[in-house]
Every structure is written in structure tokens, then in C-alpha cells.
C-alpha positions as CSV (number, residue, x, y, z in Angstrom):
1,M,18.6,20.6,-7.7
2,M,15.1,19.8,-6.7
3,T,14.6,18.6,-2.9
4,T,11.7,16.4,-1.8
5,N,10.6,16.3,1.7
6,T,10.3,12.7,3.0
7,T,8.9,11.3,6.3
8,K,11.3,8.7,7.8
9,L,9.7,5.7,9.2
10,F,11.7,3.9,11.8
11,T,10.9,0.4,13.4
12,G,8.8,1.1,16.6
13,T,7.7,4.7,16.0
14,Q,4.3,5.9,15.5
15,V,3.7,6.3,11.7
16,P,2.1,9.7,10.4
17,E,-1.6,9.8,9.3
18,L,-2.1,7.9,6.0
19,A,-5.3,8.4,4.1
20,V,-6.3,7.4,0.5
21,K,-9.4,7.4,-1.7
22,T,-10.7,3.7,-2.4
23,F,-12.8,2.2,-5.2
24,D,-15.6,1.6,-2.7
25,G,-16.1,5.4,-2.4
26,K,-14.6,5.8,1.0
27,L,-11.4,7.5,2.4
28,W,-9.2,4.7,3.9
29,K,-7.4,6.1,6.8
30,L,-4.6,4.0,8.9
31,S,-5.7,5.4,12.1
32,E,-9.3,4.3,11.9
33,Q,-8.4,0.6,11.2
34,Q,-9.2,-2.1,13.6
35,P,-7.4,-5.3,12.7
36,Q,-7.3,-8.2,14.9
37,N,-3.6,-8.4,14.6
38,F,-2.1,-6.4,11.7
39,T,-2.5,-3.8,8.9
40,L,-0.6,-4.7,5.7
41,I,0.0,-2.0,3.2
42,I,1.4,-2.3,0.0
43,F,2.4,0.7,-2.1
44,Y,2.6,-0.6,-5.9
45,R,3.9,1.4,-8.8
46,G,1.0,1.1,-11.2
47,W,-1.2,-0.2,-14.0
48,F,2.1,-0.3,-16.3
49,C,3.9,-2.9,-14.0
50,P,3.9,-6.4,-14.8
51,I,5.4,-7.3,-11.5
52,C,2.7,-5.5,-9.6
53,H,0.3,-7.3,-11.5
54,N,1.6,-10.7,-10.5
55,Y,2.2,-9.6,-6.8
56,L,-1.6,-8.2,-6.4
57,A,-3.0,-11.4,-8.2
58,E,-1.0,-13.5,-5.6
59,L,-2.2,-11.2,-2.7
60,E,-5.9,-11.4,-4.1
61,R,-5.6,-15.2,-4.0
62,L,-4.3,-15.2,-0.4
63,L,-6.4,-12.8,0.9
64,D,-8.6,-15.2,2.9
65,D,-5.6,-16.7,4.5
66,F,-4.5,-13.2,5.7
67,T,-7.9,-12.5,7.0
68,K,-7.9,-15.8,9.0
69,L,-4.6,-14.5,10.4
70,G,-6.2,-11.3,11.6
71,V,-4.3,-9.3,8.8
72,E,-6.2,-6.6,7.0
73,A,-4.7,-5.5,3.5
74,I,-4.7,-2.7,1.4
75,A,-2.8,-2.1,-2.0
76,I,-2.0,1.6,-2.8
77,S,-1.4,2.6,-6.3
78,G,0.8,5.4,-7.3
79,D,-1.6,5.9,-10.5
80,S,-4.3,8.1,-11.2
81,Q,-7.8,7.0,-10.5
82,A,-8.5,6.2,-14.1
83,D,-5.2,4.1,-14.3
84,A,-5.7,2.4,-11.1
85,Q,-9.4,1.4,-12.1
86,N,-7.9,0.2,-15.4
87,S,-5.3,-2.0,-13.4
88,I,-8.0,-3.5,-11.1
89,Q,-10.5,-4.2,-13.8
90,E,-7.8,-5.7,-16.1
91,W,-6.1,-7.6,-13.6
92,E,-9.5,-8.8,-12.0
93,I,-8.8,-7.7,-8.5
94,K,-12.1,-8.2,-6.9
95,N,-11.7,-8.6,-3.0
96,L,-8.5,-6.7,-2.2
97,T,-9.1,-3.0,-1.1
98,V,-7.3,-0.8,-3.5
99,G,-6.5,2.9,-3.0
100,Y,-5.2,5.3,-5.7
101,E,-3.3,8.6,-6.2
102,G,-0.6,7.5,-3.7
103,K,2.3,9.2,-5.5
104,L,2.8,11.4,-2.5
105,L,2.6,8.5,-0.2
106,L,5.4,6.8,-2.3
107,R,7.9,9.6,-0.8
108,F,8.2,7.6,2.5
109,E,11.6,7.0,3.5
110,T,12.3,3.8,5.6
111,N,15.0,3.0,7.9
112,I,14.9,-0.6,9.1
113,N,18.0,-2.1,10.8
114,N,19.9,0.9,9.7
115,T,19.2,-0.1,6.0
116,N,17.8,2.9,4.0
117,F,15.3,2.3,1.1
118,K,14.6,5.4,-0.9
119,N,12.1,4.9,-3.8
120,C,14.3,2.1,-5.0
121,I,12.0,-0.8,-4.5
122,I,9.0,-1.7,-6.3
123,F,6.8,-2.5,-3.3
124,Y,7.0,-0.9,0.1
125,I,5.5,-3.4,2.4
126,L,4.5,-1.9,5.6
127,L,3.2,-4.1,8.4
128,F,1.7,-2.2,11.4
129,F,0.7,-3.7,14.7
130,K,-2.8,-3.1,16.0
């Protein structure tokens, strides 16, 4: 049996460093973010996922509303750079920051109000206070 190390995220505790490459050629680091209120991180499965497509299209549509509320958003794909690039082009994602090669990041295990979620939901939606 193969074992996997996970990092457990508990409400109210500091998260580990999170860094991903983005399509604007930068390395996005959670520790360097300076949102007015929150950082919204969405981990999505990838190019093959029609639900992810719809979800990110809606997020793209609402991005200005989030910005007005002081929320900065990033979507992180579990795909390779090539497949993630295909998804943002095909899905016409133009304004949302998208990171890629986040497969290892999808190994987070969360515990919110004593409810465990282990890689069983499509999106891990993490909202971090400033």
C-alpha cells in the first residue's frame, strides 16, 4: 500500500507556504499576497473537467465583483503547463490568475468543523484572511 504525506489545514492555523507558476511568467506565493481583505484560492482538477470549465467561467465573470470586495483570486490547475494553457485558451479565461502543475498541492487534507475532506471534492476553495 502506498502512503501519501498530506498537510492538514485547520481553521485558524497558519498555512504552509504555497507557490505555483502562473501564465504571466511569475511565481505566485501566498506569503507575498497583499489583498485588501482575502485571498481566494481555487484548486481545480483540469482541462478535462466540464464542471471546472463552468465554475471558472463564472468566477471570471464575477472577478470584478470580488476585486471590489477586496478579494484577490487565483485558480490552480492540477494539469501540466500545456494542458492548463489549453484550458485557459479554450475556456477564454483572460483576467483570472491561473497557476499550473498543482498536483502536489491537491494533496492538502482539510479539517473544517471536524469534517474531513480528502481529495474527494472537485474544488478545494480556500479563503485566507489578510
